[in-house]
N, C-alpha and C positions, 0 to 999 in steps of 0.2 A: 624269541626274545623275551627277557624277563620284563615285569611290569615297571620296575625301577629304570631299566634301560630305555623303555618306551617313554616314560616321563622325562627322562633326561634329554631326549631328542626333540621334544616338543617346546616350542617358544610360546609362552603365554602372554607375551607383550601384545599390545594393540596391533603393532605392525606385523608381529608373527602371526596372530590369529587371522589377520587379513590375507597374508600370503598363503596360509595353509588351507584357506577355504576354497571350495569348488569355484568354477568359472561363473556359474549363475549367481551364486551368493556374493562373488566379488563384484559382479555388475550391479547388484542391488545396493551393496555397501557403497560402492563409488557414486552411484546416483544419489543416494541419500546424503552422503558427505557434500556433494556439489549443491544439493538443495539447501543444506544447512549453511553453507557459505553465502549462498544467494540471499537466504533469509536475513542474515545479519547485515549483508550489504544494503539490502532494501530498507531495513530498519533504520540504519544510520543515515542513509541518503534521505529518506522521507522525513525523518525527524528534523534534520537540517533545513529541508525545503519548507516544512510548516513553520519553523522558527523564522525563516527569511520572509515568508508570506505574511505572517503576523507583524513583523517589523515594518515591512513595506506598507502594509495596510494601516498601521499606526501613522506613519509619516504622511500617507495620502489623506487620511481623514483629518489629521491636524491641520494641514494646509486647506483642505476643502471647506472645513467648517470654521476657519479662522475669519472669514469674511473679508479677506484682503484681496480677493479676486472676484471678477464677475464670472459667471459660468462660461461665457464665451472665451474669455482670455485663459481661464483655467483649462479648457478643452484644448486649446492650442499648445499648452505646455505638456499635455499627457500623450504618451505614445500608445496609440490603440493596439499596436502589435506586441505589447508586452505580455507574452504568453505565461510568464510566471507571476503576473500580477493581475488577477481576475477583476479586482475593484476598478482598476484603470480601464480595462476593456469594457466592463459593464457600463461605467459612466460614459465613456465616449460614445458607445452605440446608443445609449438612451438620449444623450444630448443632441446627437446628430439627427436622430429620429424626431425629436421635439422641434428642432430648428426647421425640419422639412415640413412640419404640419402647418396648415393654414389657421388663421385666427378663428374661423368658425369650427374647425375641428377641435381647437383648444377649449373653446367655450362649451361645446356640447359633450366634452369628455371622450370623444373618439381618439384624440391624439394621445391622451393618457393610457387608454387601453392598449393602443399600438406600441407605445413606448414600453409598457410593462411586458408585453409579449416578446419584444426584441431583447430587452434586458434579462428576461427569464431564460430565453433560448441561449443567449451568450454565456450566462452564468452556468447553465447546465453543460455547455460544451467545454467551458474552462475547467469546471470541477471534475468532469469525466477525464480530462487530461491529467489532472492532479492525482486522481484515483487510480491511475495506472500502477500495476504491480500489487495492489492490495488483494485482488482475487487470488493471486499466486500465494500469498501468505495463508489465506483461508484454505486453499486446496492442499498446501503442504501440511498445515496443521491437522487436517482431516485424514489425509491419505498416507503420510509418512509412517505412522505406527503400523498400519496394515501391511505396507510394503515391507517394513522391517519384520513383521511377523511372518510374512511369506518367506523371507530369507531364512528365518529361524526354523520354520517347518521343513523347508527343503534341506537345510543343513542337518537337522536331526534325522530326517529319512536317510540321508547319505551316510550319517554316522552309524545308524542301525544296520545299514547294509555292510559297512566295513566290520562292525562287530560280529555280524553273522558269518562273514567270510573268514574272519580270523578265529572265531570260536573262543574268544577271550572277552569276558565280561568284567574284568578288573577295573577298578576306578582309574587306574593310570591309562587305560585304553579308552574308557568312555568319556572322561572328563574333557580331554582336548576337543573332541568332536562336538560335545554339548556347548562348550565355551565358545567355539567358533560360531555355532548357530545362534546362541543368545547375543553374541556381539552384534549381529544385524538388527536385532530389536533395540539394543541400546543405541545404535546410531540413528534409527528411526525416531526414537523418543528425543534424542539430542537435536534432531531437525524439527520435530513437531512442537515441542514445548516453547522454544522461542518463537516459533511462527504464530502460535496462538496468542501469546503475550503481545507480540508486535502487532498483530492484526487488531486486537482489541484496543491497544493504545492509539494506533494510527487512525482507526475508524472513529475513535472518540475525537481526535484532533480534526479529522475531516469533518465531522459533524458540527463541531464548534465554528470552524472557518466557513462552512456552508451557511450557517445560521447568521454569521457576520455579514456575508454577502447579501442574504435575503433582507436583513435589517437595513442595509445601506440602500437597497433598491426601494424599500418602503419609504425610507426617509427622503430619498431623492424625489420620488413621485410626489411626496407631500409638498416639497418645495415647489415643484412645478405646478401642482394643483393651487397652491396659494397664489402664485404668480398669475395663473389664469383667472382666479376668482377676483383678484384685485385689478385685473385688466392692465397690468404693467408689462413692461418689455420682458420677453422670455429670457433675456440674457442678463437679467438683474435679479438678485435675491432680495 
């Protein structure tokens, strides 16, 4: 077959390169494409989640620091099972632990230490839940280029075998096989680049929200400590 005839039978479109690749390379391409779709889905979902978390935190803190409620009445209005609202869960756990403490424990600081431990533990549990899927982004960003390179190496090896069998080294024969192989690397980069960007942006958002929760814990404990020092009711600020 003439080189021009070979070139005419080769489909150089993305779909054509996928269909003409070997089974192993096809599996790699399909896996990388699925990873890329997952990366974008996680990025969009997590971005929306963090926006919602900050909005709820703003509403929560506005009401909490408005002074229009006592701690006891405010506790009754907050749902401690709100898994998407860590500030509410942290507050309820801390307030319940404080209410369960005796006057002596409040005076000697034992109650405050226990409240901090409970609030810290609750915050860690809530933040770990929010952090779900972020490790997947880091893994995809690190591994996807190498998986794509594996597909490229395998495809090039297969192409060389075909070249050796046909004993034809013309560009029309070599180019399609090389293009198929390099397509795997391209898909790997297409999955890895947004994964790295998404991971960096989302971990930044995660860090800012975690700092916000920690700041709230410190401020809430200061309120409790002030109450204990003044020897007033624990349900009034």
